[in-house]
Each structure stands twice: as structure tokens, then as C-alpha cells.
Residue, then its C-alpha position, 0 to 999 in steps of 0.5 A: m364595334a369593328l375598328y376602321i383605319t382613317d386616312e391618317c394611315i401612313n402605311c407603316d405595315v405594323c398593324e397587318p401582322e398583329c391582327p389575329n383574325e386576318a382582318i387587316s389588308p392593304g387597300d388601294e391607298i391605305y390599310e383597311i379592316d374587314p368589319d366582318r372579321c374584326t372582333e377588336c381582338v376579343g377572344h385573343y387579347d384584352e386590347p386591339q393589337c392594331v391600336e396598340v402598335c399604330p404609331v399615328d393613332c388612326i384606328p378608332k372604333d367604327p360608330n356605324r358598326e356598334e357591337s357588344e362584347a358578347e356579339l364580338m365574342l360570337k363573331y370570334e367563335h364563328l371565325m374560329a369554327e371556320a379555321 
């Protein structure tokens, strides 16, 4: 599953630099996560780094983007091949 940022986001700027896949960017009103780049940090870390640093706990899993750990790893490998 990709993660997403809810409207509880306070634009504190701590999540964006923590994302190893550069999936987080400023949106019109709050930060946004590109689901095509989000691997929940699979391949990089044991836990999603944005979730770890978020002070308001506004980054849940997106129920509309269910992905297994194997699918997230494939996405990670594809992103690393692009780099």
C-alpha cells in the first residue's frame, strides 16, 4: 500500500526530506505523496520514515492502493533502476 497525507497535515516540512524515493512534495494546501513512488520505505528502511517523523500522525496507508511487500519491493527495484 502506498501512504497518503491527510488534511490534518500542518505543513511542518519534516517528511519531505526523509523520503528516500522523493515521493513527497508540497501540494496546493498540504504535502502530497506520489503513490507511484511510495514504497513505504521497503528496500530502504524497516519503517516508513515519514510516519516516524510526523508530529501529527497524519500519514496512514492508502486503502485504495493495496500492495504486498513483494509488490513494494518490485516498485523499489524499478525506482532504483531509474536512478
